[in-house]
MIMAR-194053 format. One record per atom (N, C-alpha, C): x, y, z; atom name. Coordinates in steps of 0.02 Angstrom, whole numbers, plus 50000, padded with zeros to 5 digits. Example, Ala and Ser with C-alpha at 12.3 -4.5 7.8 and 13.67 -1.06 7.14 Angstrom:
2
<x:50660 | y:49716 | z:50390 | site:N>
<x:50615 | y:49775 | z:50390 | site:CA>
<x:50660 | y:49835 | z:50390 | site:C>
<x:50642 | y:49888 | z:50354 | site:N>
<x:50684 | y:49947 | z:50357 | site:CA>
<x:50645 | y:50002 | z:50394 | site:C>
end
This chain:
170
<x:49101 | y:50738 | z:52140 | site:N>
<x:49155 | y:50694 | z:52124 | site:CA>
<x:49152 | y:50672 | z:52051 | site:C>
<x:49092 | y:50663 | z:52024 | site:N>
<x:49083 | y:50641 | z:51955 | site:CA>
<x:49106 | y:50695 | z:51906 | site:C>
<x:49091 | y:50757 | z:51920 | site:N>
<x:49113 | y:50811 | z:51877 | site:CA>
<x:49189 | y:50817 | z:51876 | site:C>
<x:49219 | y:50808 | z:51934 | site:N>
<x:49292 | y:50810 | z:51938 | site:CA>
<x:49323 | y:50754 | z:51897 | site:C>
<x:49295 | y:50694 | z:51903 | site:N>
<x:49320 | y:50636 | z:51866 | site:CA>
<x:49312 | y:50647 | z:51791 | site:C>
<x:49255 | y:50672 | z:51769 | site:N>
<x:49243 | y:50685 | z:51698 | site:CA>
<x:49292 | y:50737 | z:51672 | site:C>
<x:49304 | y:50789 | z:51711 | site:N>
<x:49351 | y:50842 | z:51690 | site:CA>
<x:49422 | y:50814 | z:51686 | site:C>
<x:49440 | y:50771 | z:51733 | site:N>
<x:49507 | y:50741 | z:51732 | site:CA>
<x:49517 | y:50697 | z:51671 | site:C>
<x:49466 | y:50656 | z:51656 | site:N>
<x:49470 | y:50612 | z:51598 | site:CA>
<x:49475 | y:50654 | z:51534 | site:C>
<x:49436 | y:50706 | z:51529 | site:N>
<x:49438 | y:50749 | z:51470 | site:CA>
<x:49506 | y:50782 | z:51463 | site:C>
<x:49534 | y:50806 | z:51518 | site:N>
<x:49599 | y:50838 | z:51517 | site:CA>
<x:49654 | y:50790 | z:51495 | site:C>
<x:49656 | y:50731 | z:51526 | site:N>
<x:49708 | y:50682 | z:51510 | site:CA>
<x:49699 | y:50654 | z:51440 | site:C>
<x:49638 | y:50646 | z:51418 | site:N>
<x:49625 | y:50622 | z:51350 | site:CA>
<x:49653 | y:50672 | z:51299 | site:C>
<x:49642 | y:50736 | z:51310 | site:N>
<x:49668 | y:50786 | z:51263 | site:CA>
<x:49744 | y:50788 | z:51265 | site:C>
<x:49774 | y:50776 | z:51323 | site:N>
<x:49847 | y:50773 | z:51328 | site:CA>
<x:49875 | y:50713 | z:51289 | site:C>
<x:49842 | y:50656 | z:51295 | site:N>
<x:49865 | y:50596 | z:51260 | site:CA>
<x:49859 | y:50607 | z:51185 | site:C>
<x:49804 | y:50634 | z:51162 | site:N>
<x:49795 | y:50648 | z:51091 | site:CA>
<x:49848 | y:50696 | z:51066 | site:C>
<x:49862 | y:50748 | z:51104 | site:N>
<x:49914 | y:50796 | z:51085 | site:CA>
<x:49982 | y:50762 | z:51082 | site:C>
<x:49997 | y:50722 | z:51131 | site:N>
<x:50061 | y:50686 | z:51132 | site:CA>
<x:50067 | y:50641 | z:51070 | site:C>
<x:50015 | y:50604 | z:51054 | site:N>
<x:50016 | y:50559 | z:50996 | site:CA>
<x:50025 | y:50598 | z:50931 | site:C>
<x:49991 | y:50654 | z:50925 | site:N>
<x:49998 | y:50694 | z:50864 | site:CA>
<x:50069 | y:50722 | z:50857 | site:C>
<x:50096 | y:50747 | z:50911 | site:N>
<x:50164 | y:50774 | z:50909 | site:CA>
<x:50215 | y:50718 | z:50895 | site:C>
<x:50206 | y:50661 | z:50926 | site:N>
<x:50252 | y:50604 | z:50915 | site:CA>
<x:50249 | y:50581 | z:50842 | site:C>
<x:50189 | y:50576 | z:50815 | site:N>
<x:50182 | y:50555 | z:50746 | site:CA>
<x:50215 | y:50605 | z:50699 | site:C>
<x:50205 | y:50669 | z:50711 | site:N>
<x:50235 | y:50721 | z:50670 | site:CA>
<x:50311 | y:50718 | z:50673 | site:C>
<x:50339 | y:50709 | z:50733 | site:N>
<x:50412 | y:50702 | z:50740 | site:CA>
<x:50438 | y:50641 | z:50703 | site:C>
<x:50404 | y:50586 | z:50709 | site:N>
<x:50425 | y:50526 | z:50673 | site:CA>
<x:50425 | y:50536 | z:50598 | site:C>
<x:50374 | y:50569 | z:50573 | site:N>
<x:50370 | y:50582 | z:50501 | site:CA>
<x:50427 | y:50628 | z:50479 | site:C>
<x:50441 | y:50680 | z:50518 | site:N>
<x:50494 | y:50726 | z:50500 | site:CA>
<x:50563 | y:50693 | z:50505 | site:C>
<x:50575 | y:50658 | z:50558 | site:N>
<x:50640 | y:50626 | z:50568 | site:CA>
<x:50649 | y:50565 | z:50523 | site:C>
<x:50596 | y:50529 | z:50512 | site:N>
<x:50599 | y:50469 | z:50471 | site:CA>
<x:50621 | y:50483 | z:50400 | site:C>
<x:50603 | y:50540 | z:50374 | site:N>
<x:50621 | y:50556 | z:50305 | site:CA>
<x:50695 | y:50572 | z:50299 | site:C>
<x:50728 | y:50586 | z:50356 | site:N>
<x:50799 | y:50603 | z:50354 | site:CA>
<x:50845 | y:50544 | z:50370 | site:C>
<x:50816 | y:50489 | z:50389 | site:N>
<x:50856 | y:50431 | z:50407 | site:CA>
<x:50882 | y:50399 | z:50343 | site:C>
<x:50948 | y:50390 | z:50340 | site:N>
<x:50978 | y:50360 | z:50281 | site:CA>
<x:50979 | y:50284 | z:50289 | site:C>
<x:50973 | y:50251 | z:50232 | site:N>
<x:50975 | y:50178 | z:50233 | site:CA>
<x:51044 | y:50155 | z:50254 | site:C>
<x:51045 | y:50103 | z:50294 | site:N>
<x:51108 | y:50076 | z:50320 | site:CA>
<x:51141 | y:50032 | z:50267 | site:C>
<x:51206 | y:50042 | z:50254 | site:N>
<x:51240 | y:49999 | z:50206 | site:CA>
<x:51242 | y:49926 | z:50229 | site:C>
<x:51228 | y:49880 | z:50183 | site:N>
<x:51232 | y:49809 | z:50198 | site:CA>
<x:51299 | y:49780 | z:50176 | site:C>
<x:51326 | y:49807 | z:50122 | site:N>
<x:51387 | y:49779 | z:50093 | site:CA>
<x:51436 | y:49835 | z:50078 | site:C>
<x:51497 | y:49827 | z:50101 | site:N>
<x:51551 | y:49874 | z:50085 | site:CA>
<x:51601 | y:49838 | z:50041 | site:C>
<x:51623 | y:49872 | z:49990 | site:N>
<x:51671 | y:49843 | z:49942 | site:CA>
<x:51733 | y:49887 | z:49944 | site:C>
<x:51791 | y:49854 | z:49947 | site:N>
<x:51855 | y:49891 | z:49948 | site:CA>
<x:51907 | y:49849 | z:49912 | site:C>
<x:51969 | y:49868 | z:49920 | site:N>
<x:52024 | y:49831 | z:49888 | site:CA>
<x:52048 | y:49866 | z:49826 | site:C>
<x:52049 | y:49830 | z:49770 | site:N>
<x:52075 | y:49857 | z:49707 | site:CA>
<x:52023 | y:49901 | z:49673 | site:C>
<x:51981 | y:49935 | z:49712 | site:N>
<x:51930 | y:49981 | z:49688 | site:CA>
<x:51922 | y:50037 | z:49740 | site:C>
<x:51891 | y:50091 | z:49720 | site:N>
<x:51874 | y:50143 | z:49769 | site:CA>
<x:51821 | y:50114 | z:49816 | site:C>
<x:51829 | y:50127 | z:49880 | site:N>
<x:51783 | y:50099 | z:49930 | site:CA>
<x:51711 | y:50122 | z:49915 | site:C>
<x:51665 | y:50075 | z:49915 | site:N>
<x:51595 | y:50090 | z:49903 | site:CA>
<x:51552 | y:50050 | z:49952 | site:C>
<x:51495 | y:50079 | z:49969 | site:N>
<x:51447 | y:50044 | z:50012 | site:CA>
<x:51381 | y:50039 | z:49975 | site:C>
<x:51346 | y:49984 | z:49985 | site:N>
<x:51282 | y:49971 | z:49953 | site:CA>
<x:51229 | y:49958 | z:50005 | site:C>
<x:51173 | y:49993 | z:49999 | site:N>
<x:51115 | y:49979 | z:50042 | site:CA>
<x:51076 | y:49921 | z:50013 | site:C>
<x:51028 | y:49897 | z:50050 | site:N>
<x:50986 | y:49843 | z:50025 | site:CA>
<x:50949 | y:49865 | z:49962 | site:C>
<x:50926 | y:49927 | z:49961 | site:N>
<x:50890 | y:49953 | z:49903 | site:CA>
<x:50935 | y:49957 | z:49842 | site:C>
<x:50997 | y:49978 | z:49852 | site:N>
<x:51044 | y:49982 | z:49796 | site:CA>
<x:51061 | y:49912 | z:49769 | site:C>
<x:51070 | y:49864 | z:49814 | site:N>
<x:51083 | y:49796 | z:49793 | site:CA>
<x:51023 | y:49768 | z:49755 | site:C>
<x:50964 | y:49784 | z:49778 | site:N>
<x:50904 | y:49759 | z:49744 | site:CA>
<x:50899 | y:49789 | z:49674 | site:C>
<x:50919 | y:49851 | z:49665 | site:N>
<x:50916 | y:49883 | z:49599 | site:CA>
<x:50963 | y:49849 | z:49549 | site:C>
<x:51018 | y:49821 | z:49572 | site:N>
<x:51064 | y:49788 | z:49525 | site:CA>
<x:51060 | y:49711 | z:49529 | site:C>
<x:51013 | y:49686 | z:49570 | site:N>
<x:51004 | y:49613 | z:49575 | site:CA>
<x:50988 | y:49585 | z:49505 | site:C>
<x:51025 | y:49533 | z:49486 | site:N>
<x:51017 | y:49508 | z:49417 | site:CA>
<x:51012 | y:49433 | z:49413 | site:C>
<x:51013 | y:49398 | z:49470 | site:N>
<x:51015 | y:49325 | z:49464 | site:CA>
<x:50975 | y:49292 | z:49519 | site:C>
<x:50940 | y:49241 | z:49499 | site:N>
<x:50904 | y:49197 | z:49546 | site:CA>
<x:50935 | y:49128 | z:49540 | site:C>
<x:50950 | y:49098 | z:49597 | site:N>
<x:50977 | y:49030 | z:49599 | site:CA>
<x:50927 | y:48987 | z:49639 | site:C>
<x:50905 | y:48934 | z:49607 | site:N>
<x:50862 | y:48885 | z:49640 | site:CA>
<x:50905 | y:48824 | z:49655 | site:C>
<x:50913 | y:48809 | z:49719 | site:N>
<x:50960 | y:48756 | z:49738 | site:CA>
<x:50944 | y:48727 | z:49806 | site:C>
<x:50973 | y:48671 | z:49820 | site:N>
<x:50975 | y:48643 | z:49887 | site:CA>
<x:51041 | y:48664 | z:49918 | site:C>
<x:51044 | y:48665 | z:49984 | site:N>
<x:51107 | y:48677 | z:50020 | site:CA>
<x:51110 | y:48628 | z:50078 | site:C>
<x:51170 | y:48617 | z:50105 | site:N>
<x:51175 | y:48574 | z:50164 | site:CA>
<x:51142 | y:48603 | z:50226 | site:C>
<x:51127 | y:48668 | z:50226 | site:N>
<x:51102 | y:48703 | z:50286 | site:CA>
<x:51027 | y:48717 | z:50283 | site:C>
<x:50994 | y:48699 | z:50228 | site:N>
<x:50922 | y:48713 | z:50221 | site:CA>
<x:50887 | y:48648 | z:50202 | site:C>
<x:50822 | y:48647 | z:50212 | site:N>
<x:50783 | y:48589 | z:50193 | site:CA>
<x:50748 | y:48602 | z:50127 | site:C>
<x:50755 | y:48557 | z:50081 | site:N>
<x:50721 | y:48563 | z:50017 | site:CA>
<x:50753 | y:48615 | z:49972 | site:C>
<x:50720 | y:48626 | z:49916 | site:N>
<x:50745 | y:48675 | z:49867 | site:CA>
<x:50727 | y:48745 | z:49890 | site:C>
<x:50775 | y:48790 | z:49884 | site:N>
<x:50767 | y:48860 | z:49904 | site:CA>
<x:50779 | y:48905 | z:49843 | site:C>
<x:50748 | y:48963 | z:49842 | site:N>
<x:50757 | y:49011 | z:49788 | site:CA>
<x:50790 | y:49073 | z:49817 | site:C>
<x:50849 | y:49089 | z:49790 | site:N>
<x:50889 | y:49145 | z:49814 | site:CA>
<x:50893 | y:49198 | z:49759 | site:C>
<x:50885 | y:49261 | z:49778 | site:N>
<x:50889 | y:49318 | z:49731 | site:CA>
<x:50942 | y:49366 | z:49756 | site:C>
<x:50983 | y:49391 | z:49709 | site:N>
<x:51033 | y:49440 | z:49729 | site:CA>
<x:51075 | y:49462 | z:49670 | site:C>
<x:51132 | y:49490 | z:49687 | site:N>
<x:51179 | y:49516 | z:49638 | site:CA>
<x:51231 | y:49462 | z:49624 | site:C>
<x:51238 | y:49443 | z:49561 | site:N>
<x:51288 | y:49393 | z:49544 | site:CA>
<x:51358 | y:49423 | z:49552 | site:C>
<x:51406 | y:49379 | z:49563 | site:N>
<x:51476 | y:49403 | z:49569 | site:CA>
<x:51498 | y:49437 | z:49505 | site:C>
<x:51477 | y:49411 | z:49447 | site:N>
<x:51495 | y:49442 | z:49384 | site:CA>
<x:51466 | y:49513 | z:49378 | site:C>
<x:51403 | y:49521 | z:49400 | site:N>
<x:51370 | y:49587 | z:49397 | site:CA>
<x:51404 | y:49636 | z:49445 | site:C>
<x:51422 | y:49612 | z:49505 | site:N>
<x:51456 | y:49656 | z:49553 | site:CA>
<x:51522 | y:49680 | z:49524 | site:C>
<x:51561 | y:49634 | z:49496 | site:N>
<x:51625 | y:49653 | z:49467 | site:CA>
<x:51616 | y:49699 | z:49406 | site:C>
<x:51565 | y:49687 | z:49367 | site:N>
<x:51550 | y:49731 | z:49310 | site:CA>
<x:51532 | y:49801 | z:49335 | site:C>
<x:51492 | y:49804 | z:49388 | site:N>
<x:51472 | y:49868 | z:49417 | site:CA>
<x:51533 | y:49907 | z:49442 | site:C>
<x:51582 | y:49870 | z:49467 | site:N>
<x:51643 | y:49900 | z:49494 | site:CA>
<x:51696 | y:49911 | z:49439 | site:C>
<x:51680 | y:49891 | z:49378 | site:N>
<x:51727 | y:49897 | z:49321 | site:CA>
<x:51789 | y:49855 | z:49331 | site:C>
<x:51780 | y:49795 | z:49360 | site:N>
<x:51835 | y:49747 | z:49372 | site:CA>
<x:51812 | y:49677 | z:49353 | site:C>
<x:51801 | y:49663 | z:49290 | site:N>
<x:51769 | y:49601 | z:49270 | site:CA>
<x:51809 | y:49537 | z:49281 | site:C>
<x:51874 | y:49540 | z:49291 | site:N>
<x:51914 | y:49479 | z:49297 | site:CA>
<x:51955 | y:49478 | z:49362 | site:C>
<x:51923 | y:49490 | z:49417 | site:N>
<x:51958 | y:49489 | z:49482 | site:CA>
<x:51928 | y:49436 | z:49528 | site:C>
<x:51969 | y:49411 | z:49573 | site:N>
<x:51946 | y:49368 | z:49627 | site:CA>
<x:51918 | y:49411 | z:49682 | site:C>
<x:51878 | y:49381 | z:49726 | site:N>
<x:51848 | y:49418 | z:49781 | site:CA>
<x:51865 | y:49383 | z:49847 | site:C>
<x:51875 | y:49422 | z:49898 | site:N>
<x:51883 | y:49397 | z:49965 | site:CA>
<x:51822 | y:49423 | z:50004 | site:C>
<x:51780 | y:49377 | z:50027 | site:N>
<x:51717 | y:49396 | z:50059 | site:CA>
<x:51723 | y:49385 | z:50134 | site:C>
<x:51702 | y:49435 | z:50172 | site:N>
<x:51705 | y:49432 | z:50245 | site:CA>
<x:51634 | y:49430 | z:50274 | site:C>
<x:51628 | y:49394 | z:50330 | site:N>
<x:51565 | y:49389 | z:50366 | site:CA>
<x:51566 | y:49435 | z:50428 | site:C>
<x:51508 | y:49443 | z:50458 | site:N>
<x:51503 | y:49484 | z:50519 | site:CA>
<x:51549 | y:49460 | z:50574 | site:C>
<x:51563 | y:49394 | z:50576 | site:N>
<x:51606 | y:49366 | z:50629 | site:CA>
<x:51680 | y:49363 | z:50607 | site:C>
<x:51697 | y:49397 | z:50552 | site:N>
<x:51765 | y:49402 | z:50525 | site:CA>
<x:51789 | y:49338 | z:50490 | site:C>
<x:51745 | y:49288 | z:50483 | site:N>
<x:51763 | y:49231 | z:50440 | site:CA>
<x:51769 | y:49258 | z:50369 | site:C>
<x:51814 | y:49230 | z:50330 | site:N>
<x:51821 | y:49252 | z:50261 | site:CA>
<x:51838 | y:49193 | z:50216 | site:C>
<x:51823 | y:49202 | z:50153 | site:N>
<x:51842 | y:49153 | z:50102 | site:CA>
<x:51853 | y:49189 | z:50037 | site:C>
<x:51896 | y:49161 | z:49996 | site:N>
<x:51910 | y:49189 | z:49931 | site:CA>
<x:51866 | y:49154 | z:49879 | site:C>
<x:51837 | y:49194 | z:49835 | site:N>
<x:51801 | y:49168 | z:49777 | site:CA>
<x:51845 | y:49180 | z:49717 | site:C>
<x:51877 | y:49127 | z:49691 | site:N>
<x:51924 | y:49137 | z:49635 | site:CA>
<x:51887 | y:49151 | z:49570 | site:C>
<x:51925 | y:49179 | z:49523 | site:N>
<x:51895 | y:49196 | z:49458 | site:CA>
<x:51867 | y:49136 | z:49422 | site:C>
<x:51898 | y:49077 | z:49429 | site:N>
<x:51870 | y:49019 | z:49395 | site:CA>
<x:51801 | y:49000 | z:49422 | site:C>
<x:51789 | y:49011 | z:49488 | site:N>
<x:51721 | y:49000 | z:49516 | site:CA>
<x:51672 | y:49052 | z:49488 | site:C>
<x:51696 | y:49113 | z:49483 | site:N>
<x:51652 | y:49166 | z:49457 | site:CA>
<x:51633 | y:49151 | z:49384 | site:C>
<x:51682 | y:49128 | z:49344 | site:N>
<x:51667 | y:49111 | z:49275 | site:CA>
<x:51621 | y:49050 | z:49269 | site:C>
<x:51635 | y:48999 | z:49308 | site:N>
<x:51597 | y:48936 | z:49302 | site:CA>
<x:51529 | y:48938 | z:49337 | site:C>
<x:51527 | y:48960 | z:49400 | site:N>
<x:51466 | y:48956 | z:49441 | site:CA>
<x:51429 | y:49022 | z:49447 | site:C>
<x:51464 | y:49078 | z:49440 | site:N>
<x:51434 | y:49145 | z:49450 | site:CA>
<x:51391 | y:49147 | z:49513 | site:C>
<x:51422 | y:49136 | z:49572 | site:N>
<x:51384 | y:49137 | z:49634 | site:CA>
<x:51349 | y:49204 | z:49644 | site:C>
<x:51299 | y:49204 | z:49686 | site:N>
<x:51259 | y:49264 | z:49697 | site:CA>
<x:51266 | y:49288 | z:49769 | site:C>
<x:51267 | y:49353 | z:49778 | site:N>
<x:51261 | y:49384 | z:49844 | site:CA>
<x:51187 | y:49390 | z:49858 | site:C>
<x:51158 | y:49338 | z:49889 | site:N>
<x:51086 | y:49334 | z:49898 | site:CA>
<x:51063 | y:49381 | z:49953 | site:C>
<x:51011 | y:49419 | z:49937 | site:N>
<x:50980 | y:49464 | z:49986 | site:CA>
<x:50908 | y:49442 | z:50001 | site:C>
<x:50882 | y:49396 | z:49959 | site:N>
<x:50815 | y:49368 | z:49971 | site:CA>
<x:50818 | y:49292 | z:49965 | site:C>
<x:50780 | y:49260 | z:50009 | site:N>
<x:50772 | y:49188 | z:50006 | site:CA>
<x:50697 | y:49173 | z:50006 | site:C>
<x:50675 | y:49138 | z:49953 | site:N>
<x:50604 | y:49121 | z:49946 | site:CA>
<x:50560 | y:49183 | z:49950 | site:C>
<x:50583 | y:49238 | z:49921 | site:N>
<x:50544 | y:49300 | z:49918 | site:CA>
<x:50549 | y:49345 | z:49979 | site:C>
<x:50582 | y:49323 | z:50032 | site:N>
<x:50588 | y:49362 | z:50093 | site:CA>
<x:50659 | y:49389 | z:50101 | site:C>
<x:50665 | y:49449 | z:50130 | site:N>
<x:50731 | y:49477 | z:50144 | site:CA>
<x:50768 | y:49430 | z:50190 | site:C>
<x:50832 | y:49422 | z:50177 | site:N>
<x:50874 | y:49381 | z:50220 | site:CA>
<x:50885 | y:49418 | z:50286 | site:C>
<x:50877 | y:49382 | z:50342 | site:N>
<x:50889 | y:49412 | z:50408 | site:CA>
<x:50952 | y:49381 | z:50438 | site:C>
<x:50983 | y:49417 | z:50484 | site:N>
<x:51045 | y:49392 | z:50515 | site:CA>
<x:51034 | y:49323 | z:50545 | site:C>
<x:50979 | y:49313 | z:50578 | site:N>
<x:50966 | y:49247 | z:50610 | site:CA>
<x:50957 | y:49191 | z:50559 | site:C>
<x:50946 | y:49209 | z:50496 | site:N>
<x:50937 | y:49159 | z:50443 | site:CA>
<x:50993 | y:49163 | z:50392 | site:C>
<x:51053 | y:49178 | z:50414 | site:N>
<x:51114 | y:49180 | z:50373 | site:CA>
<x:51118 | y:49243 | z:50330 | site:C>
<x:51076 | y:49292 | z:50343 | site:N>
<x:51078 | y:49355 | z:50305 | site:CA>
<x:51118 | y:49407 | z:50343 | site:C>
<x:51117 | y:49467 | z:50322 | site:N>
<x:51075 | y:49495 | z:50269 | site:CA>
<x:51098 | y:49477 | z:50198 | site:C>
<x:51160 | y:49451 | z:50193 | site:N>
<x:51185 | y:49430 | z:50127 | site:CA>
<x:51217 | y:49361 | z:50136 | site:C>
<x:51200 | y:49316 | z:50091 | site:N>
<x:51228 | y:49249 | z:50093 | site:CA>
<x:51254 | y:49233 | z:50023 | site:C>
<x:51318 | y:49216 | z:50018 | site:N>
<x:51347 | y:49196 | z:49953 | site:CA>
<x:51321 | y:49127 | z:49937 | site:C>
<x:51286 | y:49122 | z:49880 | site:N>
<x:51255 | y:49059 | z:49860 | site:CA>
<x:51283 | y:49035 | z:49794 | site:C>
<x:51304 | y:48972 | z:49794 | site:N>
<x:51325 | y:48938 | z:49733 | site:CA>
<x:51267 | y:48895 | z:49708 | site:C>
<x:51262 | y:48886 | z:49642 | site:N>
<x:51210 | y:48842 | z:49615 | site:CA>
<x:51229 | y:48768 | z:49622 | site:C>
<x:51229 | y:48744 | z:49684 | site:N>
<x:51253 | y:48677 | z:49698 | site:CA>
<x:51213 | y:48623 | z:49661 | site:C>
<x:51148 | y:48629 | z:49660 | site:N>
<x:51106 | y:48579 | z:49628 | site:CA>
<x:51117 | y:48577 | z:49553 | site:C>
<x:51121 | y:48635 | z:49522 | site:N>
<x:51130 | y:48640 | z:49449 | site:CA>
<x:51194 | y:48605 | z:49426 | site:C>
<x:51246 | y:48609 | z:49467 | site:N>
<x:51311 | y:48579 | z:49448 | site:CA>
<x:51325 | y:48514 | z:49485 | site:C>
<x:51274 | y:48486 | z:49518 | site:N>
<x:51281 | y:48424 | z:49556 | site:CA>
<x:51341 | y:48428 | z:49604 | site:C>
<x:51343 | y:48482 | z:49643 | site:N>
<x:51398 | y:48494 | z:49689 | site:CA>
<x:51375 | y:48500 | z:49762 | site:C>
<x:51318 | y:48469 | z:49778 | site:N>
<x:51290 | y:48476 | z:49845 | site:CA>
<x:51338 | y:48453 | z:49899 | site:C>
<x:51382 | y:48407 | z:49884 | site:N>
<x:51430 | y:48381 | z:49934 | site:CA>
<x:51500 | y:48409 | z:49927 | site:C>
<x:51508 | y:48463 | z:49890 | site:N>
<x:51574 | y:48492 | z:49878 | site:CA>
<x:51592 | y:48538 | z:49936 | site:C>
<x:51635 | y:48514 | z:49981 | site:N>
<x:51652 | y:48553 | z:50041 | site:CA>
<x:51693 | y:48615 | z:50026 | site:C>
<x:51730 | y:48615 | z:49971 | site:N>
<x:51768 | y:48675 | z:49953 | site:CA>
<x:51718 | y:48731 | z:49936 | site:C>
<x:51667 | y:48716 | z:49896 | site:N>
<x:51616 | y:48766 | z:49881 | site:CA>
<x:51578 | y:48786 | z:49943 | site:C>
<x:51564 | y:48738 | z:49987 | site:N>
<x:51529 | y:48754 | z:50050 | site:CA>
<x:51569 | y:48807 | z:50089 | site:C>
<x:51635 | y:48799 | z:50091 | site:N>
<x:51676 | y:48846 | z:50129 | site:CA>
<x:51675 | y:48916 | z:50100 | site:C>
<x:51656 | y:48923 | z:50038 | site:N>
<x:51653 | y:48989 | z:50005 | site:CA>
<x:51583 | y:49019 | z:50008 | site:C>
<x:51535 | y:48983 | z:50034 | site:N>
<x:51466 | y:49007 | z:50039 | site:CA>
<x:51458 | y:49046 | z:50105 | site:C>
<x:51488 | y:49104 | z:50106 | site:N>
<x:51489 | y:49146 | z:50166 | site:CA>
<x:51419 | y:49171 | z:50181 | site:C>
<x:51397 | y:49159 | z:50244 | site:N>
<x:51334 | y:49191 | z:50264 | site:CA>
<x:51349 | y:49249 | z:50310 | site:C>
<x:51301 | y:49292 | z:50317 | site:N>
<x:51308 | y:49355 | z:50354 | site:CA>
<x:51366 | y:49397 | z:50324 | site:C>
<x:51372 | y:49394 | z:50259 | site:N>
<x:51425 | y:49432 | z:50225 | site:CA>
<x:51411 | y:49507 | z:50231 | site:C>
<x:51464 | y:49545 | z:50241 | site:N>
<x:51455 | y:49617 | z:50247 | site:CA>
<x:51511 | y:49657 | z:50213 | site:C>
<x:51563 | y:49622 | z:50191 | site:N>
<x:51619 | y:49659 | z:50160 | site:CA>
<x:51650 | y:49615 | z:50105 | site:C>
<x:51667 | y:49647 | z:50050 | site:N>
<x:51700 | y:49614 | z:49995 | site:CA>
<x:51763 | y:49653 | z:49978 | site:C>
<x:51818 | y:49616 | z:49974 | site:N>
<x:51881 | y:49646 | z:49951 | site:CA>
<x:51894 | y:49621 | z:49880 | site:C>
<x:51901 | y:49668 | z:49834 | site:N>
<x:51918 | y:49650 | z:49765 | site:CA>
<x:51994 | y:49642 | z:49762 | site:C>
<x:52015 | y:49583 | z:49744 | site:N>
<x:52087 | y:49568 | z:49743 | site:CA>
<x:52118 | y:49590 | z:49678 | site:C>
<x:52178 | y:49617 | z:49681 | site:N>
<x:52209 | y:49647 | z:49622 | site:CA>
<x:52256 | y:49601 | z:49585 | site:C>
<x:52260 | y:49538 | z:49600 | site:N>
<x:52306 | y:49494 | z:49564 | site:CA>
<x:52270 | y:49451 | z:49516 | site:C>
end
């Protein structure tokens, strides 16, 4: 009985090792072909474009340190400024209509872009924004810098879970 048990263990152990090796090899082969999922799609008065998190990080140009009505204490947000996004799209003087995952939307007018230069934040306090924490993209205004912490109009434009931007042509 002992020899049978030892042979069974040896047989099943080699099967498990083989399975793990094949699974790891498949993951490595398939993993290299997986494309990054777009986080932000831009359309409207521009050719439709999609940006992955990595692409947004490559053009990220602004950090905003501010308080918000939805967070405790001062937070540090990193992302692509509205001015940089419009410059990247070759549309420096356009308003934006930003949509959230739940289809909520708000317009960011050109005067806000000129004065506040809000950011499409992809990181908060050094960590990637997650959907459960108002990510993956949260439009952030520098409320503290401009003493606008209680400005409800700006609050309404601070779209969280943003996933689509329409460049307006007027």
